[in-house]
Jmol script that loads the backbone (N, CA, C; Angstrom):
load data "model"
ATOM      1  N   MET A   1      14.111  81.721 -36.182  1.00  0.00           N
ATOM      2  CA  MET A   1      15.284  82.396 -35.636  1.00  0.00           C
ATOM      3  C   MET A   1      14.961  82.861 -34.213  1.00  0.00           C
ATOM      4  N   THR A   2      15.910  82.722 -33.357  1.00  0.00           N
ATOM      5  CA  THR A   2      15.725  83.119 -31.962  1.00  0.00           C
ATOM      6  C   THR A   2      16.148  84.562 -31.768  1.00  0.00           C
ATOM      7  N   ASP A   3      15.941  85.053 -30.577  1.00  0.00           N
ATOM      8  CA  ASP A   3      16.286  86.426 -30.237  1.00  0.00           C
ATOM      9  C   ASP A   3      17.782  86.655 -30.418  1.00  0.00           C
ATOM     10  N   ALA A   4      18.147  87.723 -31.099  1.00  0.00           N
ATOM     11  CA  ALA A   4      19.555  88.000 -31.380  1.00  0.00           C
ATOM     12  C   ALA A   4      20.243  88.738 -30.239  1.00  0.00           C
ATOM     13  N   ARG A   5      19.491  89.170 -29.244  1.00  0.00           N
ATOM     14  CA  ARG A   5      20.102  89.878 -28.123  1.00  0.00           C
ATOM     15  C   ARG A   5      20.734  88.874 -27.158  1.00  0.00           C
ATOM     16  N   PRO A   6      21.919  89.195 -26.660  1.00  0.00           N
ATOM     17  CA  PRO A   6      22.547  88.291 -25.685  1.00  0.00           C
ATOM     18  C   PRO A   6      21.711  88.198 -24.412  1.00  0.00           C
ATOM     19  N   ARG A   7      21.732  87.010 -23.827  1.00  0.00           N
ATOM     20  CA  ARG A   7      21.077  86.780 -22.538  1.00  0.00           C
ATOM     21  C   ARG A   7      22.104  86.208 -21.586  1.00  0.00           C
ATOM     22  N   LYS A   8      21.942  86.536 -20.327  1.00  0.00           N
ATOM     23  CA  LYS A   8      22.873  86.032 -19.316  1.00  0.00           C
ATOM     24  C   LYS A   8      22.532  84.588 -18.949  1.00  0.00           C
ATOM     25  N   HIS A   9      23.584  83.788 -18.835  1.00  0.00           N
ATOM     26  CA  HIS A   9      23.463  82.394 -18.416  1.00  0.00           C
ATOM     27  C   HIS A   9      24.482  82.186 -17.300  1.00  0.00           C
ATOM     28  N   SER A  10      24.088  81.494 -16.264  1.00  0.00           N
ATOM     29  CA  SER A  10      24.985  81.244 -15.139  1.00  0.00           C
ATOM     30  C   SER A  10      25.754  79.953 -15.334  1.00  0.00           C
ATOM     31  N   VAL A  11      27.038  80.001 -15.016  1.00  0.00           N
ATOM     32  CA  VAL A  11      27.903  78.818 -15.023  1.00  0.00           C
ATOM     33  C   VAL A  11      28.742  78.859 -13.758  1.00  0.00           C
ATOM     34  N   THR A  12      29.361  77.733 -13.449  1.00  0.00           N
ATOM     35  CA  THR A  12      30.257  77.659 -12.292  1.00  0.00           C
ATOM     36  C   THR A  12      31.674  77.409 -12.783  1.00  0.00           C
ATOM     37  N   LEU A  13      32.579  78.308 -12.423  1.00  0.00           N
ATOM     38  CA  LEU A  13      33.993  78.186 -12.770  1.00  0.00           C
ATOM     39  C   LEU A  13      34.809  78.171 -11.493  1.00  0.00           C
ATOM     40  N   ARG A  14      35.552  77.112 -11.317  1.00  0.00           N
ATOM     41  CA  ARG A  14      36.398  76.961 -10.134  1.00  0.00           C
ATOM     42  C   ARG A  14      35.619  77.219  -8.840  1.00  0.00           C
ATOM     43  N   GLY A  15      34.410  76.708  -8.799  1.00  0.00           N
ATOM     44  CA  GLY A  15      33.587  76.794  -7.601  1.00  0.00           C
ATOM     45  C   GLY A  15      32.842  78.103  -7.417  1.00  0.00           C
ATOM     46  N   HIS A  16      32.924  79.010  -8.375  1.00  0.00           N
ATOM     47  CA  HIS A  16      32.251  80.303  -8.264  1.00  0.00           C
ATOM     48  C   HIS A  16      31.263  80.483  -9.405  1.00  0.00           C
ATOM     49  N   ARG A  17      30.080  80.987  -9.084  1.00  0.00           N
ATOM     50  CA  ARG A  17      29.072  81.267 -10.104  1.00  0.00           C
ATOM     51  C   ARG A  17      29.452  82.550 -10.836  1.00  0.00           C
ATOM     52  N   THR A  18      29.269  82.529 -12.136  1.00  0.00           N
ATOM     53  CA  THR A  18      29.492  83.710 -12.954  1.00  0.00           C
ATOM     54  C   THR A  18      28.467  83.709 -14.076  1.00  0.00           C
ATOM     55  N   SER A  19      28.264  84.850 -14.686  1.00  0.00           N
ATOM     56  CA  SER A  19      27.308  84.965 -15.786  1.00  0.00           C
ATOM     57  C   SER A  19      28.039  85.210 -17.092  1.00  0.00           C
ATOM     58  N   ILE A  20      27.498  84.606 -18.142  1.00  0.00           N
ATOM     59  CA  ILE A  20      28.026  84.789 -19.489  1.00  0.00           C
ATOM     60  C   ILE A  20      26.865  85.243 -20.353  1.00  0.00           C
ATOM     61  N   SER A  21      27.066  86.306 -21.114  1.00  0.00           N
ATOM     62  CA  SER A  21      26.019  86.786 -22.017  1.00  0.00           C
ATOM     63  C   SER A  21      26.266  86.238 -23.408  1.00  0.00           C
ATOM     64  N   LEU A  22      25.347  85.397 -23.857  1.00  0.00           N
ATOM     65  CA  LEU A  22      25.419  84.804 -25.196  1.00  0.00           C
ATOM     66  C   LEU A  22      24.051  84.863 -25.853  1.00  0.00           C
ATOM     67  N   GLU A  23      24.052  84.975 -27.163  1.00  0.00           N
ATOM     68  CA  GLU A  23      22.820  84.878 -27.920  1.00  0.00           C
ATOM     69  C   GLU A  23      22.294  83.449 -27.827  1.00  0.00           C
ATOM     70  N   ASP A  24      20.983  83.288 -27.937  1.00  0.00           N
ATOM     71  CA  ASP A  24      20.368  81.963 -27.791  1.00  0.00           C
ATOM     72  C   ASP A  24      20.960  80.935 -28.748  1.00  0.00           C
ATOM     73  N   ASP A  25      21.213  81.319 -29.989  1.00  0.00           N
ATOM     74  CA  ASP A  25      21.767  80.367 -30.958  1.00  0.00           C
ATOM     75  C   ASP A  25      23.152  79.879 -30.539  1.00  0.00           C
ATOM     76  N   PHE A  26      23.978  80.773 -30.030  1.00  0.00           N
ATOM     77  CA  PHE A  26      25.296  80.353 -29.551  1.00  0.00           C
ATOM     78  C   PHE A  26      25.172  79.466 -28.322  1.00  0.00           C
ATOM     79  N   TRP A  27      24.283  79.827 -27.418  1.00  0.00           N
ATOM     80  CA  TRP A  27      24.097  79.020 -26.212  1.00  0.00           C
ATOM     81  C   TRP A  27      23.621  77.613 -26.569  1.00  0.00           C
ATOM     82  N   ASP A  28      22.648  77.509 -27.482  1.00  0.00           N
ATOM     83  CA  ASP A  28      22.145  76.195 -27.902  1.00  0.00           C
ATOM     84  C   ASP A  28      23.253  75.366 -28.545  1.00  0.00           C
ATOM     85  N   ALA A  29      24.032  75.994 -29.422  1.00  0.00           N
ATOM     86  CA  ALA A  29      25.127  75.280 -30.090  1.00  0.00           C
ATOM     87  C   ALA A  29      26.188  74.846 -29.081  1.00  0.00           C
ATOM     88  N   PHE A  30      26.474  75.704 -28.121  1.00  0.00           N
ATOM     89  CA  PHE A  30      27.479  75.382 -27.102  1.00  0.00           C
ATOM     90  C   PHE A  30      27.044  74.174 -26.280  1.00  0.00           C
ATOM     91  N   ARG A  31      25.779  74.133 -25.898  1.00  0.00           N
ATOM     92  CA  ARG A  31      25.261  72.973 -25.155  1.00  0.00           C
ATOM     93  C   ARG A  31      25.331  71.702 -25.995  1.00  0.00           C
ATOM     94  N   GLU A  32      25.014  71.804 -27.291  1.00  0.00           N
ATOM     95  CA  GLU A  32      25.091  70.646 -28.184  1.00  0.00           C
ATOM     96  C   GLU A  32      26.525  70.130 -28.287  1.00  0.00           C
ATOM     97  N   ILE A  33      27.477  71.031 -28.399  1.00  0.00           N
ATOM     98  CA  ILE A  33      28.887  70.639 -28.487  1.00  0.00           C
ATOM     99  C   ILE A  33      29.318  69.951 -27.201  1.00  0.00           C
ATOM    100  N   ALA A  34      28.977  70.534 -26.061  1.00  0.00           N
ATOM    101  CA  ALA A  34      29.348  69.930 -24.776  1.00  0.00           C
ATOM    102  C   ALA A  34      28.786  68.519 -24.673  1.00  0.00           C
ATOM    103  N   GLU A  35      27.534  68.346 -25.044  1.00  0.00           N
ATOM    104  CA  GLU A  35      26.914  67.023 -24.978  1.00  0.00           C
ATOM    105  C   GLU A  35      27.604  66.040 -25.921  1.00  0.00           C
ATOM    106  N   ALA A  36      27.903  66.489 -27.130  1.00  0.00           N
ATOM    107  CA  ALA A  36      28.573  65.618 -28.112  1.00  0.00           C
ATOM    108  C   ALA A  36      29.964  65.203 -27.631  1.00  0.00           C
ATOM    109  N   GLU A  37      30.608  66.057 -26.846  1.00  0.00           N
ATOM    110  CA  GLU A  37      31.940  65.751 -26.318  1.00  0.00           C
ATOM    111  C   GLU A  37      31.875  65.021 -24.979  1.00  0.00           C
ATOM    112  N   GLY A  38      30.669  64.755 -24.507  1.00  0.00           N
ATOM    113  CA  GLY A  38      30.503  64.041 -23.246  1.00  0.00           C
ATOM    114  C   GLY A  38      30.911  64.864 -22.037  1.00  0.00           C
ATOM    115  N   LYS A  39      30.728  66.172 -22.138  1.00  0.00           N
ATOM    116  CA  LYS A  39      31.116  67.076 -21.059  1.00  0.00           C
ATOM    117  C   LYS A  39      29.918  67.901 -20.626  1.00  0.00           C
ATOM    118  N   GLY A  40      29.987  68.394 -19.410  1.00  0.00           N
ATOM    119  CA  GLY A  40      29.003  69.353 -18.959  1.00  0.00           C
ATOM    120  C   GLY A  40      29.377  70.740 -19.450  1.00  0.00           C
ATOM    121  N   VAL A  41      28.403  71.626 -19.477  1.00  0.00           N
ATOM    122  CA  VAL A  41      28.649  72.998 -19.906  1.00  0.00           C
ATOM    123  C   VAL A  41      29.697  73.661 -19.011  1.00  0.00           C
ATOM    124  N   ASN A  42      29.619  73.433 -17.716  1.00  0.00           N
ATOM    125  CA  ASN A  42      30.603  74.030 -16.799  1.00  0.00           C
ATOM    126  C   ASN A  42      32.010  73.539 -17.103  1.00  0.00           C
ATOM    127  N   GLU A  43      32.143  72.254 -17.377  1.00  0.00           N
ATOM    128  CA  GLU A  43      33.459  71.682 -17.672  1.00  0.00           C
ATOM    129  C   GLU A  43      34.046  72.270 -18.951  1.00  0.00           C
ATOM    130  N   LEU A  44      33.231  72.334 -19.998  1.00  0.00           N
ATOM    131  CA  LEU A  44      33.716  72.883 -21.259  1.00  0.00           C
ATOM    132  C   LEU A  44      34.015  74.378 -21.117  1.00  0.00           C
ATOM    133  N   THR A  45      33.198  75.093 -20.377  1.00  0.00           N
ATOM    134  CA  THR A  45      33.451  76.512 -20.132  1.00  0.00           C
ATOM    135  C   THR A  45      34.786  76.701 -19.419  1.00  0.00           C
ATOM    136  N   ALA A  46      35.066  75.864 -18.436  1.00  0.00           N
ATOM    137  CA  ALA A  46      36.330  75.959 -17.703  1.00  0.00           C
ATOM    138  C   ALA A  46      37.526  75.703 -18.624  1.00  0.00           C
ATOM    139  N   GLU A  47      37.397  74.740 -19.532  1.00  0.00           N
ATOM    140  CA  GLU A  47      38.482  74.456 -20.476  1.00  0.00           C
ATOM    141  C   GLU A  47      38.733  75.657 -21.381  1.00  0.00           C
ATOM    142  N   ILE A  48      37.668  76.255 -21.882  1.00  0.00           N
ATOM    143  CA  ILE A  48      37.801  77.424 -22.754  1.00  0.00           C
ATOM    144  C   ILE A  48      38.387  78.591 -21.973  1.00  0.00           C
ATOM    145  N   ASP A  49      37.933  78.758 -20.745  1.00  0.00           N
ATOM    146  CA  ASP A  49      38.423  79.844 -19.897  1.00  0.00           C
ATOM    147  C   ASP A  49      39.930  79.721 -19.668  1.00  0.00           C
ATOM    148  N   GLU A  50      40.399  78.515 -19.398  1.00  0.00           N
ATOM    149  CA  GLU A  50      41.831  78.303 -19.168  1.00  0.00           C
ATOM    150  C   GLU A  50      42.651  78.550 -20.424  1.00  0.00           C
ATOM    151  N   ALA A  51      42.108  78.210 -21.575  1.00  0.00           N
ATOM    152  CA  ALA A  51      42.856  78.316 -22.827  1.00  0.00           C
ATOM    153  C   ALA A  51      42.849  79.727 -23.420  1.00  0.00           C
ATOM    154  N   ARG A  52      41.912  80.564 -23.016  1.00  0.00           N
ATOM    155  CA  ARG A  52      41.742  81.857 -23.685  1.00  0.00           C
ATOM    156  C   ARG A  52      42.772  82.900 -23.314  1.00  0.00           C
ATOM    157  N   GLY A  53      43.403  82.766 -22.162  1.00  0.00           N
ATOM    158  CA  GLY A  53      44.315  83.804 -21.719  1.00  0.00           C
ATOM    159  C   GLY A  53      43.534  85.055 -21.360  1.00  0.00           C
ATOM    160  N   LEU A  54      44.209  86.167 -21.320  1.00  0.00           N
ATOM    161  CA  LEU A  54      43.552  87.413 -20.942  1.00  0.00           C
ATOM    162  C   LEU A  54      43.266  88.311 -22.135  1.00  0.00           C
ATOM    163  N   SER A  55      43.497  87.807 -23.340  1.00  0.00           N
ATOM    164  CA  SER A  55      43.350  88.643 -24.530  1.00  0.00           C
ATOM    165  C   SER A  55      41.907  88.799 -24.992  1.00  0.00           C
ATOM    166  N   SER A  56      40.998  87.961 -24.490  1.00  0.00           N
ATOM    167  CA  SER A  56      39.602  88.072 -24.913  1.00  0.00           C
ATOM    168  C   SER A  56      38.685  87.749 -23.738  1.00  0.00           C
ATOM    169  N   GLY A  57      37.456  88.213 -23.846  1.00  0.00           N
ATOM    170  CA  GLY A  57      36.464  87.900 -22.836  1.00  0.00           C
ATOM    171  C   GLY A  57      35.976  86.477 -22.978  1.00  0.00           C
ATOM    172  N   LEU A  58      35.383  85.950 -21.932  1.00  0.00           N
ATOM    173  CA  LEU A  58      34.917  84.563 -21.948  1.00  0.00           C
ATOM    174  C   LEU A  58      33.806  84.356 -22.966  1.00  0.00           C
ATOM    175  N   ALA A  59      32.849  85.268 -23.046  1.00  0.00           N
ATOM    176  CA  ALA A  59      31.760  85.114 -24.024  1.00  0.00           C
ATOM    177  C   ALA A  59      32.309  85.088 -25.447  1.00  0.00           C
ATOM    178  N   SER A  60      33.254  85.963 -25.744  1.00  0.00           N
ATOM    179  CA  SER A  60      33.874  85.976 -27.075  1.00  0.00           C
ATOM    180  C   SER A  60      34.615  84.676 -27.338  1.00  0.00           C
ATOM    181  N   ALA A  61      35.318  84.172 -26.342  1.00  0.00           N
ATOM    182  CA  ALA A  61      36.051  82.911 -26.497  1.00  0.00           C
ATOM    183  C   ALA A  61      35.089  81.754 -26.774  1.00  0.00           C
ATOM    184  N   ILE A  62      33.945  81.752 -26.126  1.00  0.00           N
ATOM    185  CA  ILE A  62      32.950  80.696 -26.374  1.00  0.00           C
ATOM    186  C   ILE A  62      32.386  80.818 -27.780  1.00  0.00           C
ATOM    187  N   ARG A  63      32.072  82.027 -28.207  1.00  0.00           N
ATOM    188  CA  ARG A  63      31.557  82.208 -29.574  1.00  0.00           C
ATOM    189  C   ARG A  63      32.567  81.697 -30.603  1.00  0.00           C
ATOM    190  N   LEU A  64      33.845  82.024 -30.405  1.00  0.00           N
ATOM    191  CA  LEU A  64      34.881  81.554 -31.328  1.00  0.00           C
ATOM    192  C   LEU A  64      35.019  80.038 -31.289  1.00  0.00           C
ATOM    193  N   TYR A  65      34.889  79.450 -30.106  1.00  0.00           N
ATOM    194  CA  TYR A  65      34.948  77.994 -29.968  1.00  0.00           C
ATOM    195  C   TYR A  65      33.826  77.347 -30.777  1.00  0.00           C
ATOM    196  N   VAL A  66      32.624  77.883 -30.651  1.00  0.00           N
ATOM    197  CA  VAL A  66      31.475  77.351 -31.392  1.00  0.00           C
ATOM    198  C   VAL A  66      31.700  77.502 -32.892  1.00  0.00           C
ATOM    199  N   LEU A  67      32.154  78.676 -33.320  1.00  0.00           N
ATOM    200  CA  LEU A  67      32.410  78.921 -34.743  1.00  0.00           C
ATOM    201  C   LEU A  67      33.448  77.955 -35.298  1.00  0.00           C
ATOM    202  N   ARG A  68      34.543  77.781 -34.565  1.00  0.00           N
ATOM    203  CA  ARG A  68      35.595  76.869 -35.032  1.00  0.00           C
ATOM    204  C   ARG A  68      35.114  75.430 -35.072  1.00  0.00           C
ATOM    205  N   HIS A  69      34.285  75.063 -34.110  1.00  0.00           N
ATOM    206  CA  HIS A  69      33.742  73.698 -34.087  1.00  0.00           C
ATOM    207  C   HIS A  69      32.954  73.406 -35.358  1.00  0.00           C
ATOM    208  N   TYR A  70      32.101  74.321 -35.754  1.00  0.00           N
ATOM    209  CA  TYR A  70      31.242  74.080 -36.915  1.00  0.00           C
ATOM    210  C   TYR A  70      31.935  74.328 -38.239  1.00  0.00           C
ATOM    211  N   ARG A  71      33.028  75.061 -38.219  1.00  0.00           N
ATOM    212  CA  ARG A  71      33.805  75.233 -39.443  1.00  0.00           C
ATOM    213  C   ARG A  71      34.695  74.023 -39.705  1.00  0.00           C
ATOM    214  N   GLY A  72      34.911  73.239 -38.643  1.00  0.00           N
ATOM    215  CA  GLY A  72      35.681  72.011 -38.773  1.00  0.00           C
ATOM    216  C   GLY A  72      37.132  72.239 -38.834  1.00  0.00           C
TER     217      GLY A  72
END
end "model"
wireframe off; spacefill off
backbone 0.3
color backbone group
């Protein structure tokens, strides 16, 4: 098991660098999903960011995306 504390990871959204705090397990799963979909992490992050609206934070939206992916 990896560290359960969130760590900051840098991504680029619309040409600007930003940080997202995710636990290592979520980050690893997110990278695996992006690769399986033939997308870069930045591209998939941008898609999630556009779809999330303002009701949730980006890190939460990514965690939910990962959860929904594996729940099928």
